[in-house]
N, C-alpha and C positions, 0 to 999 in steps of 0.2 A: 597853593592858594587858589589857583585857577581851577584845580580839580575839585577842591571843596565847594567853590562857587558853583561849578557845573552840577555837582551833586545835588546841592541845595535847590538849584533851579529846576532839576529833574524831579526831585521830590515834591516841590511846591506845585509844578506843573501836573504831576500825577494826582495830588490831592484835589487841585482845582477841577481837573477833568472828572474825577470820581464825584466830586460835590455836585458839578453841573449836571452830570448823568443822572445822579440819584434825585436830584431836586426838579429837573426839568420834565415836563410831561412828554410822553412818547409822541413822535411825530406822526401825523395822519398818514395812513396807508393808501389813501386815494381821496378823491372828492367826496366820496360817499361813505367814508369811515364814520361810524356812529349814525345817530339819527334814525329815522323810520323809512322803510320802504313800503310802498303801497302798490300791489299788483292790480291791474285793471283787465278785465276779460276782453275788452273791445266789443265791437258791434259792427253793423253795416255803416255806422258813422265814423268808424275809425278802427285801427288795429289795436290788438292787445299791447299794453305797455306797462312801464313801471315808473312810479314817481318817488321822489325823495323829499323829505321834509327833515331839516337839521334839528339837533336836540333842543336848540334855543328858539326854534321856529322862525328864525330870521330868514332862512333860506327854504323856499319851496320850488322844485323844479320838476317838470313833467317830461315824459317820453325820454328818460336818460339813456336808455339802450340805444335808441336812434341816434341821439346826439353824439354818443361815443363812437358808435359803429357805423353810422350812416346807412342803416338798413332796418326794416321792420321785423318784428317778432311774429306777426300773424294773429289770427283769431282762431280760437278763443284761449286766451292765457288763463289756464286753470289754477295753477299753484305755483310756489317756489319752495326749494329745499336749500339747505346750506351744509357745508363743511367748514373747516377752519379758514380756508382761503377763498372758496368758490361759492357761487350761487347757481342753482340749477333751475332753469325756468321752463315749466312744463306747459306746452301749448297743445291742447288735445285735438283740434280739428287739423293741425298740421302734422300730428304724429311726430313731434320733436321735442327734444329737451335741449335747450341752449346753455352751455356752460360759459359763465363769465367770472372774471375776478370780482368778488363781492364788494370790494372797496373802490375799484376804478371802473367797473362794469365793462372792461375790455373783453371781448369775445375770445374764448380759448377753444372751444370745440362745439360741435353739434352731434348729439346722439339721436339716431333715427331707427336703427335696426331693431326689428321685433317690437315695435310700438304700435298699438291699435287702440285709439282713444285713451292715452294715458291720463291719469287723473291726479295722483299724489305720489311723492317720493319721500323716502327716508334714507339716511346714510349710517352705515355701521361697518367698521373695520375696513375702511376704504372700498366699500361696495355700496352701490346704489340699488335700492329696491323700489320698484315702480309698480303701482297698481294699474291695470288695464282692463277696460270693459271688454275689449276683444271683438272679434267679428263672430266666431262660432263658440269660442270658450273665453272665460275670464281667467286671468293669471296675474302673477307678480313676476316682472322681468328683472333680471339681475345683471348689473354691469360692473366691470372693473373700472374704478375711478382713477386709475393711473393711465391706462391706455384707452378708456371709454369703450372698450370692447363689450359686446354682449356675451354673457356667460351661459345663462340658462333661463328657463321658465319654470315657475312653480304654479300648477293649476289650482284654482280655488273656486268657490261659489260665485254666483252671478252678481254683477253690480258692485265690485269692490271700490272703496272710496279712500278714506284716510288710511294711513299706515304709520305706525310708530314702532320703535324697537326698545326692548328692555331685556337684560340678562340673557341675551342669546335668543330671544324669541321676537317675532314679528306679530303685531296685532293689527288686524285689518278690519275695519267697519264696512258691512255690505248694506249700503243705502238701497241699492237695487237698480242702478242704471236708470233705463227708461221705464222700469216697472217698480217693484218694490221687494225688499228682502229683509230678513230679521235675524242675521247671525253676525258674530264676531269670529273671524278665523284666527287661530293661533298657530303660527308656523315655527317649528323648531329649526333654526337655521342650520345647525349641524347635520340633522337627519332628514330635513324637509318633510317631516311628518306634519300633518295638518289635523288640528281638532277644531270643533265648532262649538260656540256657546250661543244658544238661543236667547235672544232679547226681544224687546218691543220692535214694531215695524219701523224701518228706515233709520237705523243707527247711523250716525255721522261723526261728529266730533268726539274725540277720546283724549283723556289726559291720566297721568299717573298722579295720585295725591301723595302727600307726605308719608303715609303709611304703606306705600307701595302697592296700593289698590288701583285698579283701573276704573275710572269713572267715564261712563258712556251716556251720550245724549241721543235718545231715539225720538224722531219727530212724530211718529205715528202716521198712518196713511189715510188718505181720503179715498173712499171707495165709490165707484161710478158703475152705472149700468151700461148697457150696449150703446145708449144714446148720449153718453157722457153726462148724464144727470147724477148728482150726488145722492148716494143712497145710504151712506153711513161713513163712520170714522173709526179707525182703530186708535188705541190709546198711546199717546207719547209718554216717555219717562225718562228720568235721570236714574241710571243703574249703576251700582257699585260692585265690582267683581273682585273676589279674592283669586288672584293669578296663581297661587300655589295649588289649587285644585280646580280652578275655573268654574267656581260656584258663585252665584249671585247672593251677596250679603244684605243688600238693601235696594229698594226700589220706590221711588217717588213718582206716583202717576198723575198726569194731568188730567183735567176734566175731558169728556168726550167732545170732540170738536176743536180742542185746543192743540195747536202744533207748535211746540217750542223749537227754537233754532239757535244757532251761532253761540254755543257754549265756550267759555274759556275758564281756566283755572289759575288763580294767582294767590299766593300766600294762604293756601288751603281754604280759599273762598271760591265757590262756584258762582260764575256770572252767566246768565242766560237771557235770551230774548224771547218774548212772547207778545204777538199782536203789536209790534212796534215799540214795546216797552222793555226795558232792561231791568232785571231783578238779581239779587244776589242771596245766597244762603251758604252757611258753613258746610264743609263736606260731611260732617256728621249729623246734619240737620235731619229731623224726622218728619218735616213737612216743608212744602213749598212756601215762598214768600208771597204775601198779598200786597206789598208796597214796593213800587217801582223806584229805582235810582233815578232814572231820567225817562222821558218819552222822547224817542229819537225823532229826527226831522226827515220827512220824505220817506224814500224806499230804503229801509234799513237792510244792508246787504253785507255788513261785516263789523265785527267788534273785536277789541283787544284791550287789555288792562296791563299797566305797568305802574307798580307803586299805588299812588292815590289818583292816578289819571285814567279815565275811561276814554278809549278811542272809538268813534263810530264812523261808519261810511254811509252816506246818503248817496246811493248810486244813481247815476243817469246813464241811459244807453244812447242818448242823442247828443250829448255835450259832456263837459267835464263833470266829475262827480265832486262831492264835498266831504272833506275830512273834518269832524268836529272833535274837540277834546273837552272833556267835563271833569271838574273836580268832584271826586265821588263823595267827599264829606258834606261839601256846600251844595252839590248838585248844580253848579254854575258852570256854564260853558265859558272856557278860557281861550279857546283857539278855534279858528276856522281857516281851512286852506282848500284851495281848488286842486283837484288830483285827477287821476286817470279816468277815461271813459270805462264805465261798468266796473268801477273799483270794488273789489270784493275782499281782499285779504290785506293784513297789516303784519309787518315783520319789523323786529328791532335789530338793527345791524351794528 
């Protein structure tokens, strides 16, 4: 009888435990699990930093790296990259990448070897690939993300900026650094072979659409004479590339003197900024939009979209910046939060 009661108790306990485990939400992995991370470049008024805003917008916290680690990141915080567990914080003037647990923000390591004005990073197969403007040559630096050791350089054209990976290849936009460039580098990771695709001047943001095509925003360049007077403009474009043969399949050109920026892609809709206004078009659109979603406030320096929410950054380099959230359908602003100095990029954690 005692054995039967014991077995019954064990079975009941197992069922109860399984039920609790299945029905209960997973425990947070740290104070910053979920929500939004905002990176701020910093300025003479303050170091580069990261802000956190919770999913329900009830919590907004600035300088989270300093609060957790009691030290600063330095100026200028250019970008962040992520793998499953970690965040990689790229600070270009310091030539460092600070590795933190992405959910607790506890520092784990610093990468500094062979970095020369690093810009952006992507992660693939436990390796980090980082674009560098360099001193005498531009390159992608490759790192082992288990040991954080430097592996090698892959030399490419001048002024590399964004970098993304797909199907064993790296795609790098060459905005041009201190000057101007007009290429996308395609790097075969296995062979290190590099191909170049010529696009409009100053390509920056890149995304893959649902058809596996690469969508690139080129800002176009302002042309100056020796006295820095404007003498002309090259054309900005949204370009779609077939990556099976690296050919351009469509190109939407802006008017001369218009310089688009800050493109994101969500649910096969392209969102982009032009003259402080944000527009959207379908990825298969044959013309640009003439009706803005919203007119951003202040100095528009970053945008992101998730679902029906449009996030914008009104950057200040003398004080805290502002994160605004808009409902895309109603065009109504729903949230405002104070965030990092020089806020430029938004990441969903």
